N, C-alpha and C positions, 0 to 999 in steps of 0.2 A: 763301742765299735772302734776298731783300730784301722781297718782297711775294707774297702768294698771293691770287688772285681766282678763286674757283671751282676749275676744273681747270687754270687758268693760273698760272704762277709767273714772277716777275721775279727773275732770278739775276744776281749780279755776280761776274765772273770776272777775276782778274788773272793775266796770263801774263808771264813774263820772256823767253820765247823760244817761238816756235811756228811751225807750218806752216799752210798754207791748210786751212781747214775743221776744224782740230783741236778747236775748241770744240763745233762741231756733232757731231762724232764722239764726243767724250767724253760729252756730255750724252745723246746717243742711246743709248749703251751703258748709261748709268745709268737708262734708261727715260724720259727727258725729251726728246722730239724738239723741235728749235728751229724756231719759226715766224719769228722776226725776231731779227736780230743787229745791235747798234749799238755802234760803237766810240766811246767818250767821251773817251779819252785815248791819246796815243802817247808813251810814255816820260813825261817830266815835263811834256809839253805838253798842256794841256786843250784839246779841240777846240771846246767850247762849241756854238754854233749853226751852225758851219761845215757847209755842204752837202756831201754825199758826192760825191767826184770833183772838187771845186773846190780850187784851189791858192791859197796866199797866202804872202807873204814872212814869215819869222820875225822877230820883234823881237830887238833886241840882248840883252835879258834872257833870252829863250827860247834863243838860241844859246848863251849862257853856261850855262844850265841843262843843255842837251844835252852841252856839252863837259865840264862837271863830272860828269855821270852816267857818261860813258865814260872818265873819268880823264884828260882833257886840260887 
């Protein structure tokens, strides 16, 4: 839990592997239904202010980080 405002909680979750809706299902089972879910990072790549659904080219350092993460 990162922050609590009244009955609302801001929770940070890190997954190494997952399926669609797993975060929603896990938190709902714990009694915390999810109203909004925001991805802030994908592997070693921080998404920053990139809009949902938008694409961009990875920089050379980002490609290097991804390759290192997967052992290439």
